[in-house]
BALOBA-1460 file (C-alpha; in Angstrom, 3 decimals):
// residues 105
<rec num="1" residu="x" x="23.366" y="33.876" z="-193.292"/>
<rec num="2" residu="x" x="25.099" y="36.950" z="-194.868"/>
<rec num="3" residu="x" x="28.705" y="37.611" z="-195.792"/>
<rec num="4" residu="x" x="31.721" y="37.684" z="-193.485"/>
<rec num="5" residu="x" x="34.701" y="39.489" z="-193.929"/>
<rec num="6" residu="x" x="36.718" y="36.296" z="-194.152"/>
<rec num="7" residu="x" x="34.721" y="35.462" z="-197.309"/>
<rec num="8" residu="x" x="36.407" y="38.228" z="-198.975"/>
<rec num="9" residu="x" x="39.805" y="38.113" z="-200.970"/>
<rec num="10" residu="x" x="42.532" y="38.923" z="-198.452"/>
<rec num="11" residu="x" x="44.232" y="42.345" z="-198.176"/>
<rec num="12" residu="x" x="47.381" y="41.462" z="-196.413"/>
<rec num="13" residu="x" x="48.535" y="45.261" z="-196.692"/>
<rec num="14" residu="x" x="45.285" y="46.595" z="-195.755"/>
<rec num="15" residu="x" x="45.289" y="48.684" z="-198.985"/>
<rec num="16" residu="x" x="41.421" y="49.006" z="-198.690"/>
<rec num="17" residu="x" x="41.394" y="50.281" z="-195.209"/>
<rec num="18" residu="x" x="37.949" y="49.781" z="-193.751"/>
<rec num="19" residu="x" x="36.327" y="49.507" z="-197.232"/>
<rec num="20" residu="x" x="36.112" y="45.624" z="-197.029"/>
<rec num="21" residu="x" x="34.196" y="45.857" z="-193.467"/>
<rec num="22" residu="x" x="32.121" y="48.532" z="-195.072"/>
<rec num="23" residu="x" x="31.037" y="46.275" z="-197.998"/>
<rec num="24" residu="x" x="30.163" y="43.469" z="-195.755"/>
<rec num="25" residu="x" x="28.100" y="45.623" z="-193.605"/>
<rec num="26" residu="x" x="26.490" y="47.301" z="-196.436"/>
<rec num="27" residu="x" x="25.650" y="44.038" z="-198.121"/>
<rec num="28" residu="x" x="24.310" y="42.562" z="-195.060"/>
<rec num="29" residu="x" x="22.190" y="45.570" z="-194.303"/>
<rec num="30" residu="x" x="20.669" y="45.451" z="-197.830"/>
<rec num="31" residu="x" x="19.812" y="41.449" z="-197.651"/>
<rec num="32" residu="x" x="16.265" y="40.793" z="-198.008"/>
<rec num="33" residu="x" x="15.466" y="44.112" z="-199.495"/>
<rec num="34" residu="x" x="15.142" y="44.004" z="-203.478"/>
<rec num="35" residu="x" x="15.240" y="47.678" z="-203.682"/>
<rec num="36" residu="x" x="18.361" y="48.264" z="-201.237"/>
<rec num="37" residu="x" x="20.511" y="45.331" z="-203.107"/>
<rec num="38" residu="x" x="19.804" y="46.883" z="-206.487"/>
<rec num="39" residu="x" x="20.837" y="50.306" z="-205.334"/>
<rec num="40" residu="x" x="23.951" y="48.629" z="-203.646"/>
<rec num="41" residu="x" x="24.624" y="46.757" z="-207.150"/>
<rec num="42" residu="x" x="24.129" y="49.668" z="-209.446"/>
<rec num="43" residu="x" x="26.664" y="51.622" z="-206.821"/>
<rec num="44" residu="x" x="29.164" y="48.869" z="-206.969"/>
<rec num="45" residu="x" x="29.108" y="48.607" z="-210.926"/>
<rec num="46" residu="x" x="29.318" y="52.387" z="-210.959"/>
<rec num="47" residu="x" x="32.447" y="52.170" z="-208.861"/>
<rec num="48" residu="x" x="33.994" y="49.224" z="-210.882"/>
<rec num="49" residu="x" x="33.604" y="51.264" z="-213.931"/>
<rec num="50" residu="x" x="35.256" y="54.044" z="-212.128"/>
<rec num="51" residu="x" x="38.236" y="51.854" z="-210.906"/>
<rec num="52" residu="x" x="38.661" y="50.507" z="-214.605"/>
<rec num="53" residu="x" x="38.792" y="53.750" z="-216.054"/>
<rec num="54" residu="x" x="41.411" y="54.919" z="-213.539"/>
<rec num="55" residu="x" x="43.523" y="51.722" z="-213.943"/>
<rec num="56" residu="x" x="43.481" y="52.436" z="-217.924"/>
<rec num="57" residu="x" x="44.588" y="55.883" z="-217.231"/>
<rec num="58" residu="x" x="47.443" y="54.751" z="-214.912"/>
<rec num="59" residu="x" x="48.454" y="52.208" z="-217.512"/>
<rec num="60" residu="x" x="48.483" y="54.564" z="-220.188"/>
<rec num="61" residu="x" x="50.524" y="57.019" z="-218.217"/>
<rec num="62" residu="x" x="52.880" y="54.146" z="-217.117"/>
<rec num="63" residu="x" x="53.479" y="53.468" z="-220.840"/>
<rec num="64" residu="x" x="53.966" y="57.121" z="-221.694"/>
<rec num="65" residu="x" x="56.534" y="57.477" z="-219.060"/>
<rec num="66" residu="x" x="58.392" y="54.216" z="-220.153"/>
<rec num="67" residu="x" x="58.351" y="55.918" z="-223.830"/>
<rec num="68" residu="x" x="59.800" y="58.889" z="-222.571"/>
<rec num="69" residu="x" x="62.531" y="57.191" z="-220.464"/>
<rec num="70" residu="x" x="63.510" y="55.061" z="-223.599"/>
<rec num="71" residu="x" x="63.628" y="58.151" z="-225.638"/>
<rec num="72" residu="x" x="65.797" y="60.059" z="-223.035"/>
<rec num="73" residu="x" x="67.928" y="57.173" z="-222.513"/>
<rec num="74" residu="x" x="68.616" y="56.952" z="-226.448"/>
<rec num="75" residu="x" x="69.061" y="60.927" z="-226.755"/>
<rec num="76" residu="x" x="71.711" y="60.680" z="-223.667"/>
<rec num="77" residu="x" x="73.456" y="57.689" z="-225.584"/>
<rec num="78" residu="x" x="73.819" y="59.643" z="-228.688"/>
<rec num="79" residu="x" x="74.915" y="62.712" z="-226.885"/>
<rec num="80" residu="x" x="77.632" y="60.590" z="-224.958"/>
<rec num="81" residu="x" x="78.747" y="58.973" z="-228.327"/>
<rec num="82" residu="x" x="78.931" y="62.571" z="-229.964"/>
<rec num="83" residu="x" x="80.872" y="63.676" z="-226.826"/>
<rec num="84" residu="x" x="83.413" y="60.851" z="-226.939"/>
<rec num="85" residu="x" x="83.732" y="61.163" z="-230.715"/>
<rec num="86" residu="x" x="84.624" y="64.999" z="-230.202"/>
<rec num="87" residu="x" x="87.186" y="64.124" z="-227.345"/>
<rec num="88" residu="x" x="88.731" y="61.551" z="-229.791"/>
<rec num="89" residu="x" x="88.819" y="64.002" z="-232.452"/>
<rec num="90" residu="x" x="90.689" y="66.673" z="-230.149"/>
<rec num="91" residu="x" x="93.129" y="63.983" z="-228.937"/>
<rec num="92" residu="x" x="93.927" y="62.947" z="-232.435"/>
<rec num="93" residu="x" x="94.294" y="66.609" z="-233.495"/>
<rec num="94" residu="x" x="96.539" y="67.164" z="-230.676"/>
<rec num="95" residu="x" x="98.530" y="64.082" z="-231.525"/>
<rec num="96" residu="x" x="98.816" y="65.185" z="-234.975"/>
<rec num="97" residu="x" x="100.008" y="68.665" z="-233.734"/>
<rec num="98" residu="x" x="102.618" y="67.155" z="-231.536"/>
<rec num="99" residu="x" x="103.890" y="65.180" z="-234.330"/>
<rec num="100" residu="x" x="103.957" y="68.103" z="-236.360"/>
<rec num="101" residu="x" x="105.883" y="70.050" z="-233.893"/>
<rec num="102" residu="x" x="108.287" y="67.092" z="-233.176"/>
<rec num="103" residu="x" x="108.893" y="66.803" z="-237.134"/>
<rec num="104" residu="x" x="109.840" y="70.221" z="-237.498"/>
<rec num="105" residu="x" x="112.610" y="70.403" z="-234.606"/>
């Protein structure tokens, strides 16, 4: 009977391109031949390991980027707070200076 493309999980956005069709065709080509099916299986297992490794790497990169973004956000907040404090101190000093000048008149 074989496998039909409708038997596979759907790919609504066509992310796999022609891969689904190629998998179905290859499986159906290998059916009935032990050696061909074994080679096909070993190839798929290899690719699955490669996909898992790639996903792990991508997840690590995403986590690293999230940590960097959080550190930048904290650093930016600290700098903004320091700038606001500096501005407030300038305004206080200016107000004190104006008060001093007003008292001396």
